[in-house]
Structures are given as C-alpha cells and as structure tokens.
C-alpha positions, 0 to 999 in steps of 0.5 A: 097412415091409412091406405086403400088400393084398387086394381085393374089390368090392361094389355098393351103392345110396344117395343123398347128401343135400346140395346139394353132391352135385348129381345124386348126391342122387338114388338111384344105384348105385356099384360099389366096388373095395375094397382093404385094405392091412396094414402091419408093420415086419417079417415073421412067422416064415413071412416074411409080413405076414399070411395073404392067404387069411384077410385076403381072407375077413375082407374078404369078411365085412366087405363082405357086409352092404353088398353089393347093399344100399340103404345108405339103408335100413340102420339103422346109417347112419340120418342119415349121408351115406354118401360114399365117404370115410365108407364107407372109414372104416366098412370100416376100423373093421370090418376092424380089429375082426376083426384085433384079434380075431385073425381073421388068425391068428398074431401079426398082431393084435399086429404089424400096425401100420397098415391102409389101406382104399381104395374105388375108385369109378372108375379116376379117383376113389377115397377112402381111410382109414388108421389104426393097429390099436391105438387107444392106439398113436397117432393114426388120422389121416395 
C-alpha cells in the first residue's frame, strides 16, 4: 500500500464539558498540526498516490472554517464535546467528501482506499481517525 501525507495547522478555542476534563472544562486554546494520509494499493499513471498540491489545498479549505474560531460558538458543534478525537473524525468526513467529489483530480476518488487524519496537540499527544473513502467498501474503523 502506498501513501502520501499532507499537513497544515489550525488554532482554535473551546471548552470541554465534563468532570473527566478537569481544567480543560474552562475555555482554552489549542494549536493542532493536522495530517492527512491517503493510501492506495498502486500508483496512478503519473506514479503518484495523489497530487500533493491539490491535497494540501483541500486540507486548507477543510480547516478554514475552524481556524481562529471558538468551537463552542459554531452551530455545527452545538451540544458536542469537541475533543481531539471528535475533531479528527469531523475533519476526516469533510476531507473524504472532497475526495469523493473529485477534488484531487485524476482517479484519486476511485483508487484511494483509506484516509487517516491525525491531530497533533503537542509533540507528546495526538489523536487519529481512519476510514475508507467509500462507505460501502468496508468498515470505517480500524
């Protein structure tokens, strides 16, 4: 299986409701390095997994609505605890949607089989979510 990974970063603010989160229940900021890994069994006719420029542009577009925002104020997250794990899946879903729409060009939408999204909160702590590009091709969990 071949892979290519692109990354970007975002700064957000949020609070995490629930006793388990201790001081993170209060409003705080986080800076995430966001990595998206694309996997496919073979290379395309240009000997690539996907165009890195297009993948980077798609990631920037997916992250823009979150960047420099207080997630507690965004309607799409009302009632949600926006943990790093939750955000990894949310970013995965939005990136996958772009891939399926053909945003990466060529045969990427049909040949990329898996996408993994990792959010690095610090050099010592991160969370990931991985799944298939096409929901009907298998279980999204690993």
